[in-house]
VMD Tcl script that draws the C-alpha trace (Angstrom):
set ca {
  {66.52 156.05 12.25}
  {70.26 155.55 12.97}
  {72.62 158.40 13.67}
  {75.53 158.31 11.30}
  {78.77 160.26 11.59}
  {82.45 160.35 10.78}
  {84.33 159.80 14.02}
  {87.86 159.99 15.38}
  {89.22 156.85 17.00}
  {92.15 156.78 19.44}
  {94.49 153.82 19.36}
  {97.59 153.09 21.41}
  {99.76 155.01 18.96}
  {97.59 157.81 17.51}
  {94.27 158.80 16.07}
  {92.45 157.86 12.86}
  {89.00 158.09 11.33}
  {86.00 155.80 11.07}
  {82.40 155.66 10.12}
  {79.85 155.06 12.79}
  {76.12 154.20 12.29}
  {74.46 154.15 15.77}
  {71.19 152.25 15.79}
  {71.38 151.74 19.58}
  {71.69 155.30 20.82}
  {68.57 155.09 22.92}
  {69.16 151.56 24.21}
  {69.88 150.97 27.86}
  {72.66 148.52 26.91}
  {73.91 149.36 23.42}
  {75.51 146.58 21.41}
  {78.66 147.39 19.48}
  {79.87 145.97 16.22}
  {83.22 146.52 14.51}
  {82.85 146.24 10.75}
  {86.14 145.56 9.02}
  {86.62 146.72 5.49}
  {87.57 144.98 2.30}
  {90.73 146.02 0.42}
  {88.61 148.84 -1.00}
  {88.52 150.99 2.11}
  {85.61 152.34 4.09}
  {83.67 152.89 0.86}
  {80.01 153.21 0.12}
  {79.44 149.44 0.43}
  {80.97 149.15 3.85}
  {79.08 152.27 4.99}
  {75.91 150.62 3.73}
  {76.76 147.48 5.77}
  {77.14 149.65 8.87}
  {73.76 151.32 8.13}
  {72.08 147.94 7.72}
  {73.47 146.68 10.99}
  {72.34 149.86 12.66}
  {68.84 149.25 11.39}
  {69.03 145.98 13.31}
  {69.84 147.83 16.52}
  {73.65 147.81 16.56}
  {76.15 150.51 16.95}
  {78.30 149.71 13.91}
  {81.80 151.20 13.53}
  {83.99 150.84 10.42}
  {87.65 151.85 11.22}
  {89.91 153.10 8.47}
  {92.64 150.50 8.48}
  {94.48 152.13 5.59}
  {95.00 155.38 7.40}
  {98.67 154.73 8.06}
  {99.25 154.63 4.29}
  {96.49 156.84 2.88}
  {93.61 158.14 5.09}
  {90.12 158.08 3.66}
  {90.57 155.47 0.96}
  {87.30 154.83 -0.93}
  {87.69 152.53 -3.98}
  {85.19 151.00 -6.38}
  {85.35 147.54 -7.87}
  {86.87 148.08 -11.34}
  {90.13 146.47 -12.31}
  {92.19 149.50 -11.45}
  {90.57 149.66 -8.01}
  {91.42 146.04 -7.42}
  {95.08 146.67 -8.22}
  {95.18 149.67 -5.94}
  {93.40 147.78 -3.13}
  {95.79 144.86 -3.35}
  {98.74 147.19 -3.15}
  {97.28 148.79 0.01}
  {96.59 145.38 1.48}
  {100.24 144.35 0.86}
  {101.46 147.55 2.54}
  {99.23 147.05 5.60}
  {101.19 146.47 8.81}
  {99.34 143.61 10.59}
  {100.54 144.83 14.04}
  {99.28 148.33 13.33}
  {95.97 147.00 12.04}
  {95.45 145.02 15.22}
  {96.35 148.10 17.29}
  {93.74 150.04 15.38}
  {91.11 147.40 15.89}
  {91.81 147.37 19.56}
  {91.18 151.14 19.43}
  {87.92 150.58 17.61}
  {86.72 148.13 20.27}
  {87.69 150.62 23.01}
  {85.80 153.37 21.15}
  {82.61 151.29 21.34}
  {83.17 150.48 24.99}
  {83.47 154.25 25.73}
  {80.13 154.63 23.89}
  {78.74 152.41 26.61}
  {78.54 149.14 24.57}
  {78.13 146.22 26.95}
  {79.02 143.58 24.40}
  {80.97 143.90 21.18}
  {81.11 141.82 18.04}
  {83.12 141.99 14.92}
  {82.24 141.22 11.29}
  {84.56 141.60 8.22}
  {84.64 141.01 4.55}
  {87.55 139.70 2.35}
  {90.62 141.17 3.96}
  {88.26 142.14 6.86}
  {87.26 138.47 7.12}
  {90.88 137.54 7.90}
  {91.12 140.37 10.48}
  {87.84 139.32 12.03}
  {89.40 135.87 12.64}
  {92.53 137.39 14.01}
  {90.54 139.77 16.24}
  {88.56 136.81 17.65}
  {91.85 135.08 18.42}
  {93.84 138.09 19.80}
  {91.48 140.63 21.19}
  {88.49 140.50 23.58}
  {85.20 140.43 21.60}
  {81.97 138.59 22.29}
  {81.13 137.22 18.80}
  {82.61 137.15 15.24}
  {81.43 136.76 11.70}
  {84.01 136.31 8.93}
  {83.01 136.59 5.26}
  {85.26 134.97 2.72}
  {88.39 135.80 4.64}
  {91.46 135.22 2.39}
  {94.52 134.22 4.40}
  {92.75 132.45 7.26}
  {94.17 129.17 5.98}
  {97.60 130.48 6.66}
  {96.82 131.28 10.36}
  {95.02 128.14 11.48}
  {97.42 127.77 14.44}
  {95.48 130.69 16.02}
  {92.16 128.91 15.98}
  {92.76 127.39 19.40}
  {93.07 130.98 20.85}
  {89.47 131.82 19.87}
  {87.19 131.93 22.90}
  {84.14 133.77 21.45}
  {81.41 132.33 19.17}
  {82.42 132.65 15.52}
  {80.89 131.75 12.12}
  {82.38 131.77 8.62}
  {80.85 132.38 5.22}
  {82.61 131.13 2.02}
  {81.59 130.78 -1.59}
  {82.17 127.38 -3.28}
  {83.12 129.14 -6.54}
  {85.74 131.42 -4.87}
  {88.93 131.00 -6.75}
  {90.80 132.98 -4.13}
  {89.80 130.50 -1.32}
  {89.68 126.92 -2.59}
  {87.32 124.44 -0.91}
  {90.37 122.56 0.28}
  {91.25 125.67 2.38}
  {87.65 125.89 3.60}
  {87.85 122.27 4.75}
  {91.07 123.11 6.62}
  {89.23 125.99 8.38}
  {86.41 123.56 9.27}
  {88.81 121.21 10.80}
  {90.71 123.87 12.76}
  {87.58 125.22 14.44}
  {85.74 121.98 14.80}
  {86.45 121.71 18.48}
  {85.37 125.28 19.32}
  {82.01 125.98 20.88}
  {79.36 127.91 19.04}
  {80.94 127.95 15.65}
  {79.84 127.07 12.06}
  {81.30 127.23 8.54}
  {78.69 127.95 5.83}
  {79.33 127.38 2.22}
  {77.25 129.02 -0.57}
  {76.84 128.45 -4.31}
  {78.61 131.75 -4.89}
  {81.86 133.47 -5.80}
  {84.18 135.65 -3.74}
  {82.59 138.91 -2.68}
  {79.04 137.56 -2.98}
  {77.65 139.89 -0.29}
  {78.57 143.10 -2.17}
  {75.88 144.40 -4.44}
  {78.41 146.60 -6.19}
  {80.41 143.70 -7.51}
  {79.87 141.46 -10.47}
  {80.15 138.49 -8.10}
  {77.15 139.62 -6.08}
  {74.74 136.74 -5.35}
  {71.50 138.07 -3.96}
  {70.19 134.74 -2.64}
  {73.41 133.76 -0.93}
  {73.84 137.24 0.46}
  {70.36 137.21 1.96}
  {70.79 133.90 3.64}
  {74.26 134.83 4.90}
  {72.91 138.13 6.22}
  {69.98 136.54 8.08}
  {72.33 133.98 9.64}
  {74.80 136.68 10.69}
  {72.13 138.94 12.28}
  {70.54 136.01 14.12}
  {73.94 134.82 15.34}
  {75.01 138.24 16.54}
  {71.69 138.92 18.27}
  {71.93 135.48 19.91}
  {75.39 136.14 21.44}
  {75.41 139.91 21.87}
  {71.88 141.03 22.76}
}
mol new
graphics top color blue
foreach p $ca { graphics top sphere $p radius 0.5 }
foreach p [lrange $ca 0 end-1] q [lrange $ca 1 end] { graphics top cylinder $p $q radius 0.2 }
display resetview
């Protein structure tokens, strides 16, 4: 059973909180995984994702990226929560977020993790892509990352294996944008763009857009991909 705890992460300009589910505590070479939140904070869904990855043998860490605005944000998925989450996303400083993600990676290295991957959802999918381009990680998995289409010039900077999951019914990320992503990463090694018969947020079983079949296939692909490149 995984060890779970609220932890303190140190970045270049301060300290902040995170949730860590350690399923590799007894491993000789623990494998780290940074789990990047949606606009709803490190809520029960993101903690559950960490726990599930821990059950697969990873040390999964979800850093609190909203701490500079409001530490400890935990939102649900009602209309009011969505409005609050979008406001927090708009107020998020990208430079600060990348600094915090670098701190999360270093936290896992200090835990003895030999290799480190990153996986993110929605807003976290965008920051997974940016992390793969700007920071040193060994593999990346981006779920329905809105905004990637506006940063395609960074695709050439990605040196780690990376896969993407998109829903064909996602009104936030049109298939034309998905095609642009496919084109931008086509020349990269060890990459794939998967499209599912699902809506935005299809992995989250707390959302009305949850699609159990698509979520199960994407999860299996993600775990196998991460194990292939990190273990």
